[in-house]
N, C-alpha and C positions, 0 to 999 in steps of 0.2 A: 504493501501501500504504498502510496506516494506521501512521504512526511510531509510535504505543502500543504497538502491535503486534509491531515488531519490535522495539521495546525488551523487552517482556514476553517474547517467545518466544526471543530472540537468545541462546542458553546452548549449551555445550558435547554434543555430542552425535552419535552413530556413524551412519555412512551406509548399514548394513543391507545390504550385499554379503549379508550372513550374519549367523545368530542360531544359538546363542550369539556373538556379534560378537568377535573374536580376543582383546582382553584378558580376557576370562571362559570361554574354555576354561579346563579343568579337566584340568591334566598328572597329574596323581594318580591319575586313573583313566584315562588313555591310554595306550596300547602301540600301536607297530607292528603287530605280530601283530595285536590288535583292530581295526586300522583297514584291514591285508589282508582280514580273515575280513565287514569291513563294505560290504569294495568289493568280493569277490566276493560276496557277497551282491545288493547292488546290478545286479551285473552279470547275474545270472542271470536278475531280476525283470524288467530294463530292456530288453538289448541287445537283444533280436528283435524286439521293441515300441516302439523308440523313439530307438534308437541310443546311441552315448556322445557326450561333449564330448571335447575337449583344448585345456588352454591350455599354449603352451611360453612359457616366460619367455627374451626374449635380451637379457643386460644392458649391455652393450657400447655407450658411445656414444664420439664423438671429443673431445667435450666438454660441460660439466657445465651446464645448464637449472637456475637457482636457486631454480625454484620448485617444482621435480620432487621428488615425495617418493618413486620408485618406486625399487627395489633396482639401483644400478648401478654398473659399474667404467668409471672415463674410461682409455680410451688409444690411442694412434693406432696399432697395432699390430697388425696386420690376422692375422699369425701365430696369432692365438689364434682363430680360425673353425672349425678345422680341428679340435681336442683336446676342442675345445666341443661340436659336434656329434654327434663321434663320441660322447661321452658322453651326450651326451640320447640319441642312440638307445640307447645301452647301458639307459638306465634304462628305455625303453620296453620292451625286451625281457624286465625284470625284471616289468614288468607282465602282459606277454603271457602269462610262463611261468603266472600265476593264474586265466587265465581257460581253460575248456574250450572255447570254441571261437573266431571270427577276431572281435573287434571288429567293430561298423557304425559308423562315425565320421558322425557327423550335422553336428556343429560343429565349425570347427576353429580357433583363434587365435594368431595370434604377437605377442607382446607386449615391451614392454623399460622401460630401457633404448629402444635402435633396433634393429628387424631390420634396418630397409634400411643398418645398418653389415654386414653379412655381403653378401658379394659373391654375385650371380645365381645360379651354381654352385654355392653352398656352401648356400644355402635353396633348390633344388631338390633336393639333396643329400639331404637333411634329410627334406625331404616325400616322396622316393619312398622311403625308409629306413620313416617310418611308415609308408605305404602297402602296401608291398610283403607285411606280414602281418595287412592290413584290407580292410575290407568299405566303399568307396566309399557311403555312403547316398543313396537317392534325394532329390530337392532340397536337398541339401548346402550348407550355409554356410559358406565359408573367409575367415577375414579377415586383415587383418594392419594396425599400426600401421606408417605412412610418416610418417619425416621431409621434407616439403617440398623440402628443400634435396639431399636424397640419394638421393632415390629416382627411379631413372634410367628412362627405356625400357626397356631388359634387367631390372631388378630386378621391374615390372608382368608383361612378358611371361610371362617364368620363370616367376613364380608363379600367373600364369593358366593357362600350361601343364599345372600340376598342380592344377590346381583352385579355385585362389582365384577369388572372384565378387566381395569385399565389399575395401575399403580407407576408413583414414578418416586424414587426414592431421592433424596436431598446426599448428594456426594460434594460438590463446591470444588475439592481439593486433598488430592492422596498424600500432599506432605506434613509433614509432623508438625515443619516451624510453622506454617501457613494456618494448620488446622487448632496449633495452639493460642496464637494471636486471634482466630475469631471463635475460640471456645466451642470448637465444635471436632472432639477426637475423635475419632472412628476408622477403624484399621477395615483394609480391605475386604479380610476376611469376613467381616460385618454385611459390608455390603453382598457380597459374593453370595454369601447364605441366605439374603433377601430376595436375592436375585432368581438365584435357582429355586427357591421354595415356592413363588409367586410360579415360576413356571410349570412346577411339577402339579400345583393344585387344577392349573388350567387357565391362567390369566393369559388372554391374548396380546397385550403390549405391556409391555414393563419399559419405564421411563427412567434416566438418570438425568439431575440438574445437575451440570459442573459450572462456576463462574469462572469469567477471566478478571480481572484487576484486582485480586484482595492481595491485603498487607503482606508486605514482603514476598510476592510470588513472583515466580521470575519464566523465563521461558522453557528453560527443563523441567521447572514443576509443572506446569500446561504439557509440555511434551510427557512426561510420566504419566500424568493424571487420566490422557489420551490414550496411551497405550496399556493402559491397568483396565480403561473401560473397554479398550478393542476385544480385550481377552473375555470378556462378558457380554457384549453384543448386546444391549440395548436394542429394543425397538424402535427407540426415540428416543432423545436427548434436549433439553435446553442448554445452550452454552450464550452464557450472555456476561454482560458485563456488571459488576458488582454498582449500586447505585448507592454515590457515597451521598447523605443527607443529611449529617448527623444535628442539622439546625431544625430538621421537620420529626427527625426521629429519637434526638436526646441524647442520654446516657447509653444508651445500647449500640451507638454506634461510636462510642468513645472511648474503645477497649482497645484505639493502638492509636499513634500520632498519624497525621494528614502527612507526613513526609514519610512515612514508611508504606505511602499506596504506591504502585507503577505510575511513570507518566502518561502523557496520552501516545506517546508515539510507541510507547511499550507493550501499553495495553493492546491498539492497533494490532503488534507483533503476534501478540497472542492468539489473538481471536484470529487473524492470519494462517498462524501456524496450526491452531486447532482444527482448523476449517481444512486443511487441506488435509492432514493427517483423517478426520473423518471421511472427509470424501475419496482417500484413495482406499475405502475398505467399504464402498456402496454405500454410504449416507446419501441424503437429499436436501439440501439446505430449504428451508421451508421458509417461506416470509424472511421474518427479522430473528434472530436469535434461536432457531430452530432446527434440527436435523431430524430426520427419520431415513427409517430401509424402507424399499418398495414396496415390501408387504405390510406396513401399515398404513391403518385410517388415514392418517395424517397425509402421506403422502399420495395415498389414493385420489383425495380429496384433492388438494393439490391441482393434481391431475385433470379433475373432472371441474376445477374453478368455484368449488363449493368450499373452499376454507373460508372459517371465521374466527373475527376475532374482537374479544371481550376483555370483563373484570377477571375471566381466568385463564385468560390468554390467549392461544388458537386454540379454535375446536375444529375437529374436523368436520361438524353442518352447524345449523346455522338454525337457532330459534328465536324470534321475534322477543317471546316473554322468557326474562332469564327472575329467577325471587329470590333473594339473599336471606338467608335465616341464620341468626345470631348476631352476637354482637361486633357493632364495626361494618356489619357485611353489607353488601351493596348491590342494588336490585336495579333489573331495568326491564322498561318496558317499551324500551323503544322510541318512545315518544317520551320517555322522563326516566329519570334515575332517581333512585331513594337511598341514603344511608341511613343505616342504624347508630343508635349512640354505640360509645365506643367502651363506657365505664361498663363492666359486669353490674355493679348493682345498682345501675340507672337501669340498665335494661330488664331486670327483674323489677323495680319497680313499676314500670310502664307496662311489663304484661300482667301485673298482679290487678292492674283497671281495666286491664281487657285493650290495651291500645296497642297498637300498632308502635317501636322502637325507634320510628325513620324519626331522623331528629334535622337533617336538610337532606337538598336534592335540587334538580333542576327539571324544568318543562322545557322540552326542548319547540322552539320557534320551526319555522318554515326555514327560514335560512338554515339553522343547527342543521336541519335535516338533510340537507342538501350536502352540508360539506361535512358530517357524517359518513355519505355517502362515498365522496371521491376520498376520504381518509379509508374507509375501510379500505374502497379498493385497492389505495397503494400500498398500504400494510399486508394487504390477501395475495396482491395479482402483479404488485408492483407496475399499472399501468391506470386511467383511470380518463375517463371521456366524456363529454357534455353533449354532445349528437344530440342526447335526446334533449327536449324542451323543459321535462322537469330536472336534469343535470344542469342547466345553465344559472349562472349569480350572476350582476351583474358586476363586481369585483375581478371576474377573469384575467381582462386585460392587465389589472396590475401584480394579479398571483404570477403571471406568465412572463412580465417585468421583473420581479425578482427570481422567477426559476431560469434568465438569461442565464446567468452568470454559472449556474451549475450547467446546462447546457455546453457554455464554452470551455469547461473543465470538463465534460465528455461524461457526465455521471448520469444525463437522460436526454432524451429527444424530445421535440416540441413539434406536435402537427397541427394541422386547422383545429381540431377539435377535440384533439386528446394528446397526451403524453404519455412515455412511456418509462420505465428507468432501467439503465444499461447495466450488466452485472457489475461496473463498474461505482455506480452509484449506490447500491445496494444496500451497503456501510453506513450509507451516510441518507438511507427512508425517514429518517425522525427529524432530519434537517427539510429536507422535500417536503414532507407532512406539514412543517411548520408554515410554508408560503400561502398553503391554502387555510392555516386556522387563524380567519380575520379578527374574533374576538384577542390574541396574543397579538397580531397586529396592531389593533385600534387601542389595546390598552399593556403596553410593554410593563413588565412586575418594576418594585422598586428595588427589591431585595429577591436573592436566587430562590426561584419555586423545585426548579425541577434537576436531574441529576443532567451529568455532561452524557452528547448525544454519543460521544466515540468514547 
């Protein structure tokens, strides 16, 4: 990767798991009632055709990983499990009361925190409670994030028994110095055991998450991690840049000094090396930061141009309605976003009052919806078009002026009514999306809100 391009385009920018991005949500025009109505509209339009997605946030961890930017509660007290599960099921019932028919669940993802903090029987109880008043879609995809150190055969079997067919394990890096810095000590043997056990049970897709740009991480560390990953051959990989945002995430990302982090040029070299090694053994790059084998549903989705992106990252199929359950979880009706309160006690209190625990969100206007489609196209297909009248917006000429420099740098091609991102420009897809982000253009933040794009 050209060093001058890295220096030129390495600026703070969103990861675009949503548009508008969370800092640009308009709380003044948002209300829980409006969000409920947007969910009802979306559900009525889409449930019978494509089903819905569920994201359930499981916030508890036994120890703090200092690279993590997720909402979590650190505790070793497992008596927190039952009240949390009961509250999530109560929240789910509040959503069920909005709908006039049983939801058809197409996708379900358990994230965290550490979902495998919960014992297998409690996880089973949670999922059975969710499915009791729902229909399981044909070809459904249920997945969870597993910590290799504490994901047991019992966890994997229990979740498989209630419909789970995909699991992703957080690997990050196998080097002991890096692991110590991020407070995530896990031997290769633990990852190997968890991966092989999942396959023995029958999981269709096993994924690994690997991060570059971690403190003290070198090119050699990335190479060794990828080589060990090749031994296990996960079906898909998230290989992404560490998002250093301690001003947002607080002390959890202050377990090391800023000077301990690789500089932008080294980070890009780490990515290019990892990408080369992965592609040599048959992985294909999917959108931004993801790789998959040709047998995996994510690759097949990319080939069929049905790849989708939301708060869960890239998904193999689209559902218009995504309901977020659990503390800090975000839901998406396509016409609106709603985020739950971030403090567990407040979450419990609102549910005791039979109130949805949503505390902020955004209702999309017509402009938002058009820009959202363009950014989704760029993030999922590396191209977008405004040939259809409903995809045109008045600021298109200004967007193209902003993209001219990137066209000069051979990152993309501009056509009469479309653009496509060239292979050289794919690592800079976030920068290209930023040219379409009208809210960002109209109000540049006074302080840094986002991680660096490179």
